[in-house]
N, C-alpha and C positions, 0 to 999 in steps of 0.2 A: 150300568156301565162302570168300569173301574180302570184305573191306570196304575201300573206298578213301575215307578221310576227307580231303576237300579242304582245302587251306589257303586263306587269304584275304589274299594280299599287299596291302600298302597303300603308296601313294606318299606320302611324308611331306614332300617338298620338291623343287623343281626350280628351278635357278638357272643363269644364264649363267656359263660359265667365263671368268674374267677374262683379258684379253688378255695380261697379263704372266705368267700362270701356264700358258699353253698351250705345249706342246712340239711341237705339230704345226700345220701350216697348216689353216685352216678355221674354221668356226663350231661351237663345242662347247657342250654343256649338261651340267650336273652334276645328276643325279637321285638322290634318297635314298629308299630303300625298305627295309622289313624283309625282303622277299624280292624279287628282281629279276623283274618281270613280263616277258612276251615282247616286248610292244611298247608304247611310250608316244608320245603325240602332243601337240604344242603347236599351237594354232590358227595355221595358216599356216606353221608350221615343224615338221613331223613329226619325232619323235625315235624312232629304232629301236633296240631292244635288240640288241646284237651285239658281238663281240670286236674290239678294235683295240689298237694299242700304247698307247692312252690309256685303256683300260678298266680299272677297279679294283673290287675287292670287299673287304668286310670280313666278319668272322665275326659280330659283333653288328650286324645290319642290313647292308645292302649299298649300295655307292656305285658308280655308273658314270659315266663321262664318255665320251660317244660322239658319232659324226657325226650330223648332221641329214640324213635321207634320206627318200624316199617309200616308205611301206609301211602299208597300212590294215587288213589282215585281222587280226582279234582284237585290236583296239587300244582304247585309252581316252584321252580328251582330258585333257591336263595343261597347265595354264597356267604358263609360266615366270615366275618372280617378277622384276620389274624391279629393277635395282640402284639402291640409294640412295647418295647422296654427301653428306657433311656437310663442314663446315670448309673451304668453298671448294675442294673437291676434294682437299685435302691429307689424308693419313691421320693419325688420332689416334694418339699413342704408346701409349695404353692404354685398352682397352674391356673391360667386364665383362659376361659372359653369366651371368645368374642361373638356377639350376634352376627349372623351371616351378612355378608356385604351384598347389597343390592344397588346397582348403579353407583358404586362408590367412587368418588373422585378426589376427595380432600386429603391428600397425602401428608400435608403439614400437620393437621390435627391428628392423623394416624401416628406420625412420628412422636408427637407429644405423649400420646397414650402408651405406645410401646416403651419409650425410654423411661417414663415415669414408673410404670409397673416393674420394669427390670431394676431400676435404681432403688425401689423400696421393697424388693424381696422376691418377686415372681421369678421362676426359673424357666418357664416355657409358656408361650402364648399361642393358642390355637385359633386360626382364622379360617372359617368356612367361607367360600367365595361362590356366589351365584353370578355376579357380574361386577366388574370394576374397571377403572381406566388402566390402560396398559402400563402407565407409569407406576400406579399403585402396586400392581402385581410385580413389576420389575423390582421395586424396593423391597417388597415382602420376600421375594426370592433371595435377595441379598441377606436378609435377616435369617431366612431358613438355612442358607449355606453355612452361616456361622453358629447355627444351633439354637437360636433364640426363639424362632417362630416355626410352627408347623402348619402347612397349608392343607386344607380339606376342600374337596370339590363338593358344592352343594347345588346340584342342578335344579332347574324348574321341574315341578311335578306335572304329570298328565292331568287332564280335567278330572275332577273328583266327583262331579255331579252334573246332571243335565239341568237341575233346578237353579243352582248357583255356581256357574262355571269357575268364577274366581275363587270362591270358597275361602275367603280370608287367607289367601296364600301368604301374605306378608306376616301377619301376626301369628298365625298357626305355624308358618314356616320357621319363625324364630323359636317358638316353643319346641318344635320337633328337632330343630338343630341343636338346642341346648341338651336335650336328652341324648341325642346321638353323640354329642361331644362328651357328655358325662361318661358314657360307657366306653368311649374311645380312650379317655385318659385314666380310667380306673386302675389299669395295671401300673401306672407310673406316677400317680398323684395322691397326696395325702389330703389336701384341701383344694377346692376348686371354686373359682369366682366366675359368675356368669354376668356379663355386662356388655355395654356398648364401648367402642374404642375411645369415646370421649368422656367416659365416666370412670373415675379412679378413686380408690380408697387412699386417704391420707390422714394423718393425725388432725385433731381439732385445731391445733396450732401448727400450721405448716412449717414454722421455724424450728420445730422439734423433730424434723424428719432425719433419718439416718438409714444406712443400708440394713435391710431386713426388718424395718419397723412394721410393715404390714403383717408379716408373719407373727411378730410379737403381739400386735393388736388382736388378731384373730385367735391365736392360741390362748390369750388371756381371757377372752370372752367365752370360748369353749370350756375353759376351766371353771368359769363362774357358773356355767350351765352344763353339768355333766350329762344330762339327758338330751342335749341338743344334737340333732342331726344336721340342722341347717340354721343359718342366721339371715335375717332379713334386715337390710339397711335402707334408710332413706338417703336421698342425695340432695345436695344444695348446689345451686347454680353459682358459677363465677364467670364473669364476662371479660375477656381480653379487650383491649382497646382496638379500634379500627386500624387496619394496616393500609397505609397509602398505596395507591396502585403502583407507583414506581418502586416501592420497597418489597414487593412480593418476590419470594425466592424462585429461581429458575433452575437450581441444581442443589444437590445435597450439600455441596461444599459451601454455598452461601446461605444455607439455612441456619437460623439460630433461635434461641429461646428468649430474646430480649423482651418480647411482649409480656412475659411473666412479671418483669420488674414493674411494669405499669399497671398491673392488675391489683386493685386495691380493695375490692369488696366481694363478699359472698352473701347469698340470701340466708336469713336467719332461720333457726328452727321454729316451727309453728306447731300448734296443737293439732290441726287437721292432718290427716294421713297423706303422705307423699308417696309417689311411686317407689317401689323397693328394688334393691339389687340383692342378689342371692349369693351366699357363700355356703358351701356344703363340706362336710366331712365325707369324702367320696365313698367310703365303705358303708356309710349309714343311710344313703339315699339312692333311689332308683329312678326318679324322674323329676324334672324341673319344668315349671311353667314360665311364662315370660317374666313375671314379677314376684313369684313365690314358689315354694317347693311343692312337689306332687307327692309321690310315694316315699315314705320313710320305712326303713327296715328295722326289724327287731325292737319295736316300741319307741324308737327315737322320735323327736318332735321338732318342729320349727320354732325358733325364738325370734321375736321382733326386738331389735336393738334400738333403744331410745336414741333420738337424733343427737342429744347432748352427751351421749356416751361415745358414739363414733358414727361417722357418716361418710358417704362417697362425695366426691367433688365432680360436678357436671360442667364440662367446658361448654357453656351455653353460647351458641353462635347466634347472636342477636344484634340488631341495630340499636335497640333500647336496652340500657343497662338496668335490668330489673333489680339488681342487687345494691344499687346505689344507696348509700347511707343506712344499710342494714347492719352487717357485721364486717368490720375492717379485717383484712388479712394482709400478710406480707409473704410473698413468694420468692424473696431474694435468695434464700438458701436453696430452694428447689431449683431456681434458675442456675445458681452456681454449680450445683451437682450435675444437672443435666448438661450444661455447657462442657464441663470437664469430661463427662462420659461420652458426649458427642464427639469431642476432639479425639478421644481414643478410638471411637468407631471409625472416623474418617481416616485416621493415620494408620491404623493397624488392622481393622476388621474388614471394611469394605474395600473392594477393588478400586483402583484409580479410575477405571472406565466408569464405574458406577457413580463415584463422587463427582465426576466432571460432566456426566451426561446431562444434556439440556432437557428439562422436564416441562410439561405444561404447567403453567402457574396454578397453584392451588388457591382455593377461595377462602383463605383465612380472614380476609376482609369481610365486614358486615354490610348488609344492605337493608334499607328501609323496605324495598320491594320484597325482599325475602321474608321480613316480618309480616307484611300484609298478606303474602301468599299463605303463610302458616296460620295466621288468624282466620282466613277464609276457610281453610280446610278444617280447622278446629270447630268452627261454628257449624259446619255440616253435621258434626257428631251430636249436636243437640236437636237435629231435625230427624224426620223419619226416612230421609233419603241421603245416603252416603255414597258418593261416586268415586271417592279416592281414599287410599290408605293414608293415615296421618304419618307421614315420614318426611323429613327435610329433603330427601333426594327428589321428591316430586317438585319441590321449589328450586332446587339446584339445577334441574334439567332445563329451566327457563333460560339459563345462561349458556347458550350454545357456543362451544369453543372448538368444535371439530377435532376432538381428541379421540385417539384410538382406544378401543375397549376390548376386554376379554370376558368370556362367559363360560360357565361350566356346561358341557354338552353331554347328554346322556341318551341311552337307548333303553326303553322300558319294554318288558315283556308282559303279556296279559294272559289270564286264564279264567275261564268261566267257573264260578264257585257256587252257582245255584241261586234261585230266587232273584234272578236278574242282576246279580252282582258279578263284577269282573275284578278280580284281584290283580294288582300290578306290582312289579318289582324290577329293579335294574337287571339288565342282561349281563352287562360287563361294567367294569369300573368306569366312572365318568372321566371326561377329559376336558382340558381347557381348549377353547376354540375362539375364533374371531367373533366380535359382536359389531353391531351398527355403531357409527360415530356417536359420541356422547352417551353411550350405553342406553339409548332410548329403547331399542328393540334387540333382543338377544337372538343370535343365530343358533337355531336348534335343528 
């Protein structure tokens, strides 16, 4: 007796290969999938799965770049995404790809991340959204209207396996989202950062920040390593003080960055390896994993940047200040620059309706209960049974506040591809739709 349990490969993105990145004559497409299906087709321009000198694969998800030829048997239609160009066709020096938002509610931390990246040199921030509070999406659309943010819909996947229905959707979803974002921004980005919204690059001494400093830091390190296609950075935690319940902001107009003045410590650099954040030269890399780079092009390599040379700052949301008495920092200059930039945002960029709209209070305050929840989840990872993904949003969901939420809604098509496998791909572009209160369950 035997049982063949079929897989369900899914096509996660299809893009035109940029002219300057092609090493062969012809029209090429880049297709990203968790498993390579036999055949893929674009309307009018069929894409066939096959080997060539320009075909590439990765271990976590697969990437292929292949000729466009005619072959219809066992195929599924895949629409190639049209390339976008900003900045009059010139590439931005620095673009940030944020990890996809799952049940995201903390708009105050999000504002800190957006404004810091912009103040220190980023020109565009890409936000893939699976589900988030309605207030979060409302704020992001204001940023999108003024050209700082670009929203991407990142819908839930169909079941990928009968054996493991969840299939590490969170961690794999982040990796696949980064690759999708990389190929989306290639037409308009020179360097690309892949990070969480609460993880930001800043100088070792934050009192030395100035406009464009992050571009200077990254270009300096790339000059030191001319063979580098990507840079891997550690991050150090810094913990803001607790915010009293009565001091929580309820609108954009009463939000401020005063908590930075009272943030005094960051964790120090240690010998043991920390989680890494990835920065790439967009033309030298074809895939990115969660904490390191995947495929490099034309012989380029990844370089690990020592913590004492440069590192990211992680806005740690914690009841316990784990950085206490480690490395002292002053964020007064950052606070001053962000407050000045925020005043400009409120007075000249955002609409009056947006600045005065009453919002659900964000959870910038810390909770001992939150820490205990995170510790319990972390301990599961040292056992043989893991029931939850390690993400703060699992613990945030304990604080029910009856907030409205939005989710990415998608319709997937399926096609039998042989050997029990069914390849799936989006039929049409995903859309935003309503979700359950507190983003607990998405409406699909």
